[in-house]
C-alpha positions as CSV (number, residue, x, y, z in Angstrom):
1,M,-0.2,0.0,0.2
2,A,1.7,2.8,-1.1
3,D,0.1,5.9,0.7
4,D,-2.3,4.0,3.3
5,A,-3.9,7.0,4.9
6,A,-5.4,8.2,1.3
7,A,-6.3,4.4,0.5
8,I,-8.5,4.3,3.8
9,G,-9.4,7.9,3.5
10,A,-8.9,9.1,6.8
11,K,-6.7,9.0,9.5
12,A,-6.3,5.6,11.9
13,Q,-5.0,6.7,14.6
14,V,-3.8,3.5,17.7
15,D,-3.2,4.4,21.1
16,F,-1.8,2.0,23.8
17,H,-0.6,2.6,27.7
18,C,3.3,2.2,28.0
19,L,4.3,-0.4,29.7
20,D,7.0,0.8,32.0
21,D,4.8,0.2,35.6
22,N,5.9,4.0,36.6
23,C,4.4,6.0,33.7
24,C,1.0,4.4,32.5
25,N,1.1,7.2,29.6
26,V,-0.5,6.7,26.7
27,I,1.1,6.2,22.9
28,E,-0.3,7.3,19.8
29,F,0.6,6.8,16.3
30,N,-0.9,6.7,13.3
31,L,-1.8,3.2,11.7
32,S,0.1,3.9,8.2
33,D,3.2,4.5,9.6
34,I,3.5,1.3,10.9
35,I,4.9,0.0,7.4
36,R,7.8,2.4,7.5
37,K,10.7,0.0,8.3
38,D,12.1,2.5,10.7
39,F,9.1,3.1,12.5
40,Q,9.3,3.2,15.9
41,A,6.6,4.0,19.0
42,V,8.0,6.5,21.5
43,C,6.4,7.8,24.9
44,T,6.2,11.2,25.0
45,K,6.4,11.1,28.8
46,C,9.6,8.8,29.7
47,H,10.5,8.8,25.9
48,K,10.6,4.6,26.1
49,T,11.1,3.3,22.4
50,Y,9.0,0.9,21.2
51,C,10.5,-1.3,18.4
52,F,7.7,-3.9,16.8
53,D,9.0,-7.3,15.7
54,A,8.0,-9.0,12.4
55,Q,4.7,-11.0,13.6
56,L,3.1,-7.7,15.3
57,R,4.4,-5.6,12.6
58,D,2.5,-7.9,10.5
59,K,-0.6,-7.9,12.6
60,L,-0.8,-4.5,12.9
61,T,-0.3,-4.0,9.0
62,R,-2.9,-6.6,8.1
63,M,-5.4,-4.2,10.4
64,L,-4.4,-1.7,8.1
65,E,-5.0,-3.7,5.0
66,L,-8.5,-4.7,7.1
67,V,-9.5,-0.8,7.3
68,A,-9.2,-0.2,3.9
69,A,-11.2,-3.0,2.7
70,V,-14.3,-1.5,5.6
71,R,-13.9,2.2,3.8
72,N,-14.1,0.5,0.0
73,A,-17.0,-1.6,1.3
74,E,-18.8,1.8,2.4
75,D,-21.3,2.0,-0.3
76,I,-22.2,-2.0,1.0
77,L,-22.1,-1.0,4.4
78,G,-24.3,1.5,4.6
79,D,-27.4,-0.9,3.3
80,S,-26.0,-3.8,5.2
81,N,-27.8,-4.2,8.7
82,V,-26.7,-6.7,12.1
83,S,-30.0,-8.8,13.2
84,V,-29.9,-9.1,17.0
85,N,-32.1,-11.7,18.6
86,V,-34.1,-10.8,21.4
87,A,-37.3,-11.8,23.1
88,G,-40.5,-11.8,20.7
89,G,-37.9,-11.6,17.7
90,S,-35.0,-9.6,16.3
91,V,-33.8,-6.4,16.2
92,K,-32.1,-4.7,12.9
93,V,-29.0,-2.4,13.9
94,P,-27.6,-0.7,10.8
95,Y,-24.0,-1.8,10.5
96,S,-23.2,1.9,9.9
97,L,-24.5,2.3,13.4
98,L,-22.0,-0.3,14.3
99,L,-19.0,0.9,12.6
100,T,-19.5,4.5,14.3
101,R,-20.5,3.6,17.8
102,L,-18.2,1.1,19.1
103,N,-15.0,1.4,19.8
104,T,-12.4,-1.2,17.9
105,L,-9.8,-3.1,20.3
106,V,-7.6,-5.6,19.7
107,T,-5.0,-7.1,22.0
108,L,-1.9,-8.6,20.8
109,E,1.4,-9.6,22.4
110,M,4.2,-7.2,22.4
111,G,7.1,-7.9,24.8
112,G,5.5,-10.9,26.5
113,K,3.0,-8.8,27.8
114,K,-1.0,-8.7,26.4
115,V,-1.3,-5.2,25.2
116,D,-4.6,-3.5,24.4
117,F,-4.4,-1.6,20.9
118,H,-6.9,0.7,20.6
119,L,-8.0,2.0,17.4
120,W,-9.7,4.7,16.3
121,I,-10.9,5.8,12.5
122,A,-11.8,9.4,11.8
123,P,-14.5,9.8,9.2
124,S,-13.3,9.9,5.9
125,S,-16.6,12.4,5.5
126,A,-18.9,14.4,6.6
127,D,-21.2,12.1,5.3
128,T,-19.8,8.7,6.0
129,F,-22.6,6.2,6.1
130,R,-25.3,8.5,5.4
């Protein structure tokens, strides 16, 4: 993906808590930056540097590709619903509502620890899924 930010039509921000027990600052980076060979995430508070191994970089790169695929399917997803079974029947929840109201969280292993990566995606336009 040559220009991933352009491919997804928005900035995909990722954050996680610093693994230093004395810091716990939130470290943020743009998901599209993960494809740069020299990419490092740096804590702005304690200045701890995080270099992601090949396996973690691969997973985050595939997450970026997934975000791009969802963006590419916006016109289809805008007409799609998720059916939730409830007592007495089912309720249709517009897929677009799920994408715009739910937070995406992926838990991956980093340095022998399970780390929650939060993914925040800015809408590609004010009319996304409308």
